N, C-alpha and C positions, 0 to 999 in steps of 0.2 A: 774333262781333261783328255788329252790324246791318249794318255796312259790306259784309259779304260777300253780303248779300241781293241787292244790285244785280247780282251775278255770276250769279244764278240765272235771269235773263231770257234767257241764251244759248240754252237749249234751244228757245225759240220761233224763233230764227233758224235753229237746226239743223234744225228740222222742215221749213223751206222749202228748205234747201240739199241735203238728202239724201232719197232715196227710202226709204219704209218697207221694212225687210227682214224677211221671215218665214222661220222656220226657221234663224235665226242660231245659231251656236255648236253645230252638229250634230257628231256624232262624225266624220263625213267631213271637215268643215272643220277640226276640231282636228288630225286626222292630216295634213292638207295643210300645216299651219302649220310643221312641223319643230320644231326645238328651239333655244333660245338657247345660244350658245357660252360656257358658264360656266367660269371659271378664277380663280386667285388671282394678283394682282400680286405678284411676288417682290421688289419693292424694299423696302429696309429702311433702318435698323433697325426692328424690330417689337417693341412693348411690350404685354404683357398686365398689366392692373391689376385688382385685385378689392378691394372693401371687406372688412372682417373678417367681417361677417355673410354677404356673398355668397360669400366663400371657404369658409366653413363649410358653407353650404347647397348651393352649386353646384359642389362639388369635382370631380365627374365631368365636368361641362361644361367647367370650367377645364382639366382634364387633356386632354380631347379637343381644345380649342383649342391647347394646347401641342403636341400631336402634329401638328396642321395646320400649325403654325408652329414647327418644331423649333429654329430659331435665335433665337426670341423670348426677351426677358427677361421675368421674372414678378416682380411685387412687390405688396405690400399697399398699398391706397390709404386714407390717413387723410383723410376728408372735412373734418375740422376743421383740417387743416394743409396745405391746398392751396398756400398761399403758400410753405411750406417745400419743396414739391415742385418749384418752378420751377427752382432751381439744379440739381437732379438731371436734370430734363428737358433743360436746356441742355447738360449733359454728354453725355447719351445721344443727343439730337437724333433721337428716333424719327420715322420717316416715317409710321408707322401706330401707333395705340393702340386696343386693345380693352379696354373697361371693363365688368367684371361688377359689377352693382349691384342691390340690392333695390328693388322698386317704390316703397316709401315713402321711399327715400333720394334719389330723382331728382325734381327739380322745376325750374321755370324759373330760379330763382336759381342752382342748381348749373350748369345749362346755360350761363347767361351767364358765370358765374365760370370754367368750364372753357374757354369760347370765348376769353375774355380771356387766360387762361393759355396756351392753345395757340397764340396769336398773338404771344406775348411772348418767344419764344426767340431772336429776333434783333432788329435795329434797325428792321425794316420793320413795317408795321401788319397784314400779312396772316397768314392761318392757316399755321402751320408743321407742326402735327400733325393728320393726318387721323384722325378718331375715330369709333368705333362703340360703342354700348352694348348689353349683353346683360342682359336681365331677363325675368321671366315670372311667371305666377300661382302657380307651384309649382316646386320643384327638378326634377321630372320634365318639366314643360313647357319649362324652360330647356334641359335636356339634349336634348329632342327638337328644339328650335330649332337648337341648335348642330349636332346630327347631320344635320338637313336641309341645312344649309350644307355640311357635309363631304360628304354624299351627292351634292349637286349638283356640287361641284367634282370628285368622283371619277367622275361620270357615272352613278352609280346612281340618281339622281333627275333627271328631265328637266323643264325649264321650257319650255312651249310658246312658240314664237316668234310670239306674237300679243299684241295689246293690247286691253283693254277700258277705255274712257273713260266712267266713270259720272259724268255731270254733276250728278246729284242731283235733288232735287225741283223741279218746275216748276209754280208756282202758276197758270200760264196754261193748263195742261192740265186735263182733267177729273180728279176726285179719284183714280179708280182707273186712270187712263191709263198706258200703257206703250209706249215707243217705243224699239226697238233697230234701229240702222241702220248700214250700212257706212260706213267713213271717219271722219274727225275734223276738225271745224271748227277746233279749237284746236291740233292736232298734225298738220298735213298732211304735213310732211316725214317724220315717223315712220310715218304711215299709208301713205305711198307705198312704204315699205320692208318692212313686215310686215303681215299681216292685222289689221285693226282694226275694232272695232265701238264705237259710241257709244250710251249708254243715257240716256234722259231719261224721267222718270215723274211722275205726279201725286203729291200729298201722301200718298195712301193706295195708291199703285200698286206699291210694293215689298213685295208680300205673300210669305208663306212659300212659296207656289207658284212664285215667281219666283227663289228663291235659286239654282237651277241655272243661271240665265242668266249667272252670273258665272264659270262654269268655262271651261276651255279656253284661258286666257291666262296667259302668264308675266310680263306687265306689266299692272298694274291701277292705275287712278287713281280716287280718290273726290273729288268736289267738293261744295260746298254749305255750309250753315251748321252749325257743330258745337259740341259740348260734350264734356267728357271721357267721357261715357257714350253718346254717339251722334252720328251725322250726322242732323240734324233731318229728320224725315219720310222717312228712308231706312232705315239699319240702326242698331240699338242694340248695346251691348256683348254681351249674351247671344246675339243673333242673329249677330253677327260670328263667333262660335265655331261656328255651325251652317252657314254658307255652304260649299257644296262647291267651294271654290277648287281650282284646280290649284296645284302648287308655283309660287310667284310672288314677284316684287318688287312691293310695294304702296306707292304714292305717295298721300298724303292732303293735300289743301289746305284742309280744313275746320278751323276754330279748335279748339284744345285737344285734338285727337284723338290727340296723342302722350302725353297725361298718363297717368301710371301710379299716382298717389296724390294728393299735395297739388297744388293749383292755386290761382290767384288770380283771383277774379271782379272785373273792373274796370268792369262795365257800370253800376254804381251811382254812379260818379264818384270812388270811392276803392276801393282794393284790399281785398278781403275773402278771407282764406284759407278754402279749402274742401278737401274730400277726397272722392274717388270710391272706393266699395267695389271691391276687386279683381275680384269677380265681375261687376261692371257696367262696368269700364273697357274702352272700345272698343279701346285699344291692346293691352291684354293679351289680348283676344279674338282680334285679328289674329295676335298672336305665338303663341297657342295653336293656331291653325289651320295652314294650309299655307304661311305666309309664310317665305321665305328671307331677306328683308330688308324693313324697313318704314321709310319716311321721313315724318315728321309733326312737328307743332309742339306745344310745351308751353304755349302762350299764344295770344292772338288772332293768327291767321295771315291770309294773303291768298291768293286763288285763283290768282294768276299765278306767283309764284316756284316753285311745285311744277311747273307746266308748263315753266318755264325749266330746271328740273333735268332734265326728260325730254328737252327739246331738246338740252341740253348732252350728255347721255348719247348721244343719237342721232348727233351729229356728232363726238364724240371717242372714244366707246367706253371712257371712263375708268372707273376703279374707283368704287365707290359712295362711298368716303371722299373721293375727288377731286370727285365730284358735290356732296357737302355742303360741301366747302371752297369750291367755286365760288359756292354760294349765300351763304355767310358773307363771302367776299371781296367779293361784289357789294354787300352791306350796308355793308361798310367803305368801299368806293369811293363809294357814295352818301352816306356820312357825311362825305365830303370828303377821303377818303384818309388819315384819321387813326385812331389806335387807338380802339376802341369804349370808351365809358365808360357802363356800365349799372349803375344803383344797384339793389341787391337790394330786393325787395318785402317789405313787412310789413303788418300790419293798419293800414289808414288811409292807405297810400301813395297820393298823388294819381294819378289816371288820366292817361294821355297826353292832351295838349292838342290835338294836330293829327293829321290822317290820316297824315301822313308819319311822325310819331313812333310811332303805333300800328303802322304797317306795318313800319318799320325794326326796332323792338324785337321785334315778333312774328316776323318772318322770322329774326332773330338767335336765336330760341328753337327753330328747327327742328333736329331731331336725326335721326341714323341709328341704327336698331336693327338690328344685324347686323355682319358682318365688314367693316371699311372697305377691305380689300384685295380684296374680291369684285368680279369683273368679269363682266358678263352679256351683253355684246355687243361687236362690233367696230363701227367707224364705219359708218353706213348712209346718211349724207347729207353734203353738202358743208358746210363751215363757213360762218358768216354773213358773214364779211368776208375780203377779201384785204388785208393790211396790209404796207406796205413802209417801211423806214427808210432815209433818205438823208442822210448827214452833209454839211454845208456849213460854210463858214467861220464859226465861232462859234455854230453852231446845228445842229439836226437837224430835218429835215422828216419827219413821219410821214403817209403817204398811205394812207387806208383806203377801200376801195370795197366796196359792198354786193354780195355774191355769191349769197346764198341767202335771199331774203325769205320762203321757205316756212317758215322758223323763226320763226313769227309772234310768239310771246311773247318771244323773245330781244330783239326790238327795242322792247319796252315797258318804261318806267320806272314801276313800280307805286308809287313813293314820292312823286312830284311831279306836279303838274298845271298848273303856271304857264304852260306853252307849249301847252296843249290848248285847242282852239277849243270843245270840248264839255264841258270841266270833268272829263274822265275822266283818262287818264294821258298824260304826255309820251311821245314816242318817244325812243329813246336809241341810242347807239353805245357798246359796250364794246370798247375797242381794247387789244390786248396785243401788244407787240413785244419780241423778245429784244434787249437793249441791247448793242450791239457796241462802243460808244465807250469809251475808257479813262477819260474824265472823267465824274464823277457830279454835280459841282456845277452845279445848275440855277438860273439867275437868274429864269426865268419860263416858263410854259406858256400858250399862247394858241391859240384856234381861228382859223386864217387864213381858211378858207372852208368852207362846207358846201353843196354843190349837188346838186340832183336835176333831171333833165331840163333842165339848163342854167340853172336859177334858184336863187338863194341862198335858203336857208331860215332862219327865226329859230332861234337856238340859244343855248346857254350851256354853259360849262365847269362840270361838277359837282364833279369831284375827280380827283386823279392821285397816283401814288406809285410808287416803285421797290420791287421785291421780289427778295430773294435766295432762290432755290429750286433745290435739287439741283445746285448748282454753276453755275447760270445766273443772270444778272441780267435781270429782266423789267421793262418799263415798262408800267404800266396807266393808262388814262385813260378817263373817262366823259364823253361829250358828250350833252346833252339837246337835243331838236329838236322843232319843231312837230308836233303830231298833229292830225288833222282828224276823227277819229272813234274808235270802239273798235277798237284794233289797226289803225288806218288812218293813213297819212301818205305824203306824196310821197317820203319817205326810202326807203320799201319798193319801190325800183325798182332792178333790177340795174344796177350801174355808178354809182349815186349815190356821190358822193365827198366825203370830209372830209379837210382838211389841217390838221394840228396842228403848231405850231412849238414846239420845245423849245430855249430859248436859255440861254447861260451867264449 
């Protein structure tokens, strides 16, 4: 979407903030990086589903997944009867679900349908089933993908403990320009923990001679403007197969770059179904390469939620399924804390009317390709907030204080801009507390105060809801606040404090 193009000005700022690094990504640097601590989260139940066609074509890969998860249930998935599956899921209550699916069976409508289904197993609006999809350009590519996951878990395949943040093309650089530099403007907390390089390049700067610059990292991010067959002026689907990546988890924030077959073009004002040939699909190229997991969108996406996923991974060390749940739960909270209601697209469906609608529905289309139980790091930085719950007579006070402002994108609301002085994004606080009170009947939720450096900041309550998860009751609330620039706000001060009152 055109909206993403504004994000591409960041490399101009980056070139000022960092020194040009020569000789980056050398063999010595890669050896110094060490390796990411890959494992599988053993929480269950675990469910493996496959469509009839995927079961027939990907049988070896399904069997390997069964060996990786010996206690998992296995069943065939009827895509025409997803509503009938809900009662079965409510009985099983899987913590994780791995879905084998053919490329032409997955589209944004299915992703939205599955998201609604996976959040409807109890009475709260949040995701209950952490899901990963397995697909590929051929049965052999699918088997290799699952085998890479298994090899990484067993330690036979190493993911370098390093990050490459590819910002994508920069129209402010000369056409064949190339800048690779240490650190990350967007991910400073993660960059402080593991070796990191940022790449920015001109529209014609990512030549075949530069493909080797993407090696040596177990975490890779792509940004920019995207379509199903390419990141514009960066890599296309065929070249995505040729990049000498190291075994890695790949995060993509460019629009449509998770598409495996059918997609909907909404840039003309109404939806138009399209299809990308398998040999040209960017996603299938990544999955055929050295990816151990891939996180991307099936619809117009936005450049910030993908960075929020990486921030969340850095301060929690969560499984990749939990990372994707966090993204979707954030959409639900920004939706007002209510269940998502997303109408399936068809020929002529109206395009979203507002930036918020584009970004909310697009972020709801993000999917994980890979095993949702896969863990690739332990926490490497502090969480964004310290939150404390204090029961009082007839009410509970939640006090949240900013702890780690280096998690820059975590404090940004990419959906709303009504509290922004520059018309960009509001800042936000996402507060989660374990609910210890016996009562759940809430008469009201209000923001009592939000202060930074002793001054009250303009703010508004966006949404709140309870969640039952793993035997715990959690209370989630989102508060938006004044922003003064791109990823800038007085809120981003250690000790800035928000008090939320939950009353009967």
